[in-house]
N, C-alpha and C positions, 0 to 999 in steps of 0.2 A: 519649499514654498516656505512665505513668507507673509506677515499677516495676520496668522491666527492669533495673535494675541487672546484676540475678546472671546475668542470662543472655549478659555482656560476657566469663564464662571460658568458653564453649562453644569447643571444639575440634571440628570448624572451625564459627569464628564463622556465623551465618545472615547468607547473604546476597544478593542481588538482581540478577542484569544484561538488564537488557532489551536484545536483541539487534536487531537490523533483516537478517532475509534476502534483501530484495533483492526486484526487482520478479518472477521468477519462475524465468527459466535461474537452476540452480544455481553457474553459473560466475563469478554476480556479485557472491557473498558475498564479506567482505571476510577480511583475513589475523584481524581483527582479532576477528571472530567466529569464526572456525574453532577459534581461543584458548580462547575460553568456552565455545564448547561441548565442545571436548577435558577443560576441567578440569569442566563439570557433573557433578553429583550428582543433580540431576532439570531436565526441560526440559518446559516446559509448551507448546506448537508450534500454532500456525494451523492453518485452514483451507486456504488459499492454501499453504502450505509445501512445497516439493519434499521427500519422502521419503530423496531422496538425502544432503541434506543432518545429516540425525540418523545417519546411517552416521560423523558425527566423533565423535560420544559414544565413551565406553569401556563397556566390552561390561559394566556394573555398572548404567547411569546408566538411572535411570527416565525413561520418557518418556509423555507424557501430551497426548492430543488435546483441544483444547478451545475447536474452531472452536465458529464465532459464525455458519454459514449458516442461512438459512431454515427452520425446522422443524427447529433442533438445539439444546438445551436449557441450552448451555452461559451461566450470567449473566456480566454480570461481577464481582456480587459473588462467587460462586461461584468465579469465577475470581482473585478477590483474597484470599479467602479458602483456597487451594489453594497461594498464593505463600507466606504466610507458615506456613502448618502445614507444608510441605515443607521450609522454610527449615531453622525449628527441627528437624524430623527428620533430617534431613540434611546442614544444610552447605550449599552454592551451587547456586542454582534460576537457572535461564535462563529468559529467559519470549523466545522466538523468536515475531515479531511480522513478516509480510510488509513490502514494501516500506521503510520507516523508522519506528519505532516514532514518533516526533512529528511526523508527520503524518496525521494524521485516524488516529491509532491508539493512542490512549488511554495510551501509555507512563508519560506524567508523572502521570496518575494511579495510575495501579499502582504510580509510582514512591513518589510521596508516600503512600501509602495503609502500602506496606513498609516506608517512614522512619518510620511514627508507632508500629509495633512492633518499632521499633529495628535494622532490619535495616541492613545495609551495600547501599548498591546504588550500581550502575554502569550507564553508557548507552552502547551499542556505536552507532553511524550504519548504515542500510541507504541501498542508490540506491532512490531514489522512483521508482514506475510512473510518477509524474507526470510525470517525467524521461525516464526507460529507452524508455516505450513509444513517444513521439515517435521518438525515438531509431532505434530498430531499424528504425521502417519511413521512413527518412529524411529526416523532418519533423525541423528544427530549431526550439529552443523562439525564440530569438531569433538573427536576423542582420543585417547591418549593411545598412540602409537599409529597411527592412522591418519586423523590431519590435527596439526596444530593451530589451526587458522581459515578463514573464509576472507571471500570475496563476493560483495554483493554488487552488481553490474546491469546498466540498462541493455535491454534488445535493442532501443529506439532512441535512437538520440535524437535532438531538435528537427537536425536536418533528415531523418528520415532513415539515416546508416544502425549498421551494429557497431557497439562500441571495441575499437582498438583493445581497448583492456583488455579482452576476453580472450586474448590468443598467447598475453601476456601471463595472465593466472595460470592459464592450460601448459606454462611449463615450470607448476610449480607444484606440491603434493597437495595446495589448500582443495578447502570445497570453494564452490564457484554455485551462488544461486545469480540465475536471469530472471531480472523481472521487466514484464512487455518485450519478451520475447518471443508471443506463438507464431510471428508472421516472416521467423530469420531460424525458421528450425532445417532448413536445406543448408543456408549457409555456415549455419554452428556446427552442422555435421561434416560438413569439405573441409572446415577448417579443422576440426579436431584429427580428421585423417589427414591433415598435412601435417602434421605435429607428431604422426603417434598411436593419438591418443583415441583412436575409432573405438576400442573396445573399453571406455572406461565407463563406469557404471553412470546411467542416469534415472531422474525422474521424472515426471511430467503431473504437474498438482493444479488441478481445476478446481478454483472455490473451496479451495483452503479453511478449516477449523468448520464449515458450517453442514446442515446436513445434505449439502448437494454436492459436495466434496469429492470428486474421481480421479483416480487416480493410475499412471502407467507410467511400467518401469523395463527399462531396457538398456542397451549399449548407444553411445553416440554416433555412431554411425546411421543408426535405427532410427535416429531421433522423429526424422516427418511420419517415417511408418506407426512409430509409437502414438503420435499422437493421432492421427489419421483411423489405427487400429481398436483402440479407447474410445473415439468419437472423443477428444478433448477438445478445449477451444478456450480462448478468452473467457476470465480473467484463471490466466494459472500462473506458477513460478515452475521454476525449470533449477534444479537441481543437479549437478556434474560433480563425482569426487566418488572415491571407494566407500564413503560412511553411507551413501545409497546400498549398499550392502545389509548395512543394519534391517530397513524395510521386512517386513513380515508379512506377506502377500495375503498368511490366513485369517491375518489378525483386522486387516483393512475393514474392510465389512461391520466387526463389531467400535472400530473408533466411529467409526461415520454414523453407527447406529448409537454411539452417548452421546456423539455431537446433534444430533435430530433428538434426543430425549433432551436435552439442556435447554433446548430452545422451543 
């Protein structure tokens, strides 16, 4: 975009801050994120955000829900338009996104769009569910002698397909974390069987770090059955790897209770 120089004198200057809200537990938001919310003139927030976080905003902050759950009509184009429109109308727009905005969160897309219209931009990292959900059920993504690395893979690409990175990752000893993959459980199980990893330990964690957390544990060939038997659905994180053996099912109810007590 060109011809925006005359907007540089606006006070406050139009600004976008893309903020990670963390994995669900409102206590896992960062101090820097709270400071951004306190300074915001407008907050555009996603579906999985704890409403408790909006209490950090000023009383006159405009709060706009732009969730993209199935059946909701907030397109990315509409959200991009709102960012620019509200920034020029009021000043500081905070885009509050679940987890970390730079991990399958389209955070960079929104920043690049805003920059194209002359907005100042900033980014505040958030704790990703890819790490926190596993940790809250006593599963370390890495531990000496078991796993020395981990992959975070999208279960659903833009075209709707499962990422081919899963097959490559399964040929290593790394822990694999799959986000947005609940509709691909059967396909994932077949891939594991095809390369001899049908008995690889797996866990499915729904609503990780929240009081609604639910967990199913088993082996890769039974991924679909694990979800069905434990009534698990989106939003969920899928963990594949030997580290799943560290999950202590007898402690999971206590862990969930502690999460609920803190919310």
